[in-house]
Structures are given as structure tokens and as C-alpha cells.
C-alpha positions as CSV (number, residue, x, y, z in Angstrom):
1,M,149.9,228.1,163.9
2,A,148.9,225.8,166.7
3,S,150.8,226.1,169.9
4,L,152.9,223.2,170.9
5,P,153.1,221.8,174.4
6,T,156.1,222.7,176.4
7,L,158.6,219.9,176.7
8,R,160.5,219.8,179.9
9,K,164.0,218.6,179.3
10,R,165.6,217.5,182.5
11,K,168.8,219.4,182.8
12,P,171.2,218.9,185.7
13,K,170.3,221.2,188.5
14,A,172.7,224.0,189.1
15,S,173.8,225.3,192.5
16,A,171.8,228.2,193.9
17,L,175.0,229.7,195.3
18,G,176.5,229.9,191.8
19,S,180.2,229.7,190.9
20,G,180.6,233.4,190.1
21,R,178.9,234.9,193.2
22,V,181.1,236.7,195.7
23,K,180.2,234.8,198.9
24,K,181.8,237.2,201.3
25,R,179.4,240.0,200.4
26,L,176.3,237.9,201.1
27,R,174.4,238.4,204.4
28,A,174.1,235.4,206.7
29,Q,170.3,235.2,206.0
30,N,171.0,235.1,202.2
31,K,173.6,232.4,202.6
32,K,171.2,230.3,204.6
33,L,168.5,230.7,202.0
34,L,170.9,229.8,199.2
35,Q,172.0,226.7,201.1
36,W,168.4,225.7,201.5
37,L,167.8,226.2,197.8
38,D,170.8,224.0,197.1
39,S,169.3,221.2,199.2
40,W,166.0,221.6,197.5
41,L,167.6,221.5,194.0
42,A,169.4,218.3,195.0
43,A,166.1,216.5,195.8
44,P,164.9,214.3,192.9
45,D,161.8,215.4,191.0
46,D,159.3,212.5,191.4
47,R,156.6,214.1,189.3
48,D,155.9,212.7,185.9
49,E,155.3,214.8,182.7
50,S,151.5,214.7,183.0
51,W,151.6,216.3,186.5
52,W,153.7,219.2,185.1
53,E,151.3,219.6,182.1
54,D,148.3,219.8,184.5
55,F,150.2,222.2,186.7
56,E,151.0,224.5,183.8
57,A,147.4,224.3,182.6
58,D,146.2,225.3,186.2
59,L,148.6,228.2,186.2
60,E,147.2,229.4,182.9
61,G,143.7,229.4,184.3
62,H,144.5,230.9,187.7
63,R,147.1,233.7,187.3
64,V,148.8,234.9,190.5
65,T,150.3,238.3,191.0
66,F,152.3,239.1,194.1
67,R,152.0,242.7,195.3
68,P,152.9,244.5,198.5
69,T,150.1,244.5,201.0
70,Q,147.9,247.6,201.1
71,T,147.5,249.2,204.5
72,G,145.4,251.9,205.1
């Protein structure tokens, strides 16, 4: 069976802070980061579908793994 291209359906962006999160228990740094994420999520996506397809193809060819740095 041939693989089908991924179709990106534009869903309304949710809030990074979330409605169920207990905000009192978050550290100030985390609140600041989540506020930044909310502002980033609010920005419109000006990339067309072909850009996202090229991006996904590039990710397939160039896998990235994040690991802790080795000191030694």
C-alpha cells in the first residue's frame, strides 16, 4: 500500500497555558515561557502547504536527536 502524503488540517490553535492547568503551582519561568508560547501560537501561519511538505521531507532525510551533552 502506497503511503499517502500528510494533510495538514488547520485547527484553531489552543492556549499553551491550557484550561485545566493549575497556574498557582507553575514557577515564574514556566509561566513566562507558556505566555511566550501563547503569543507564538497566536501568530498566523504564512507558509503554504508545499513549504510544509518540503519541511517534512527534509526532516525525513535529516533526523535530529537531542541528547545531553557529553563531558569528559
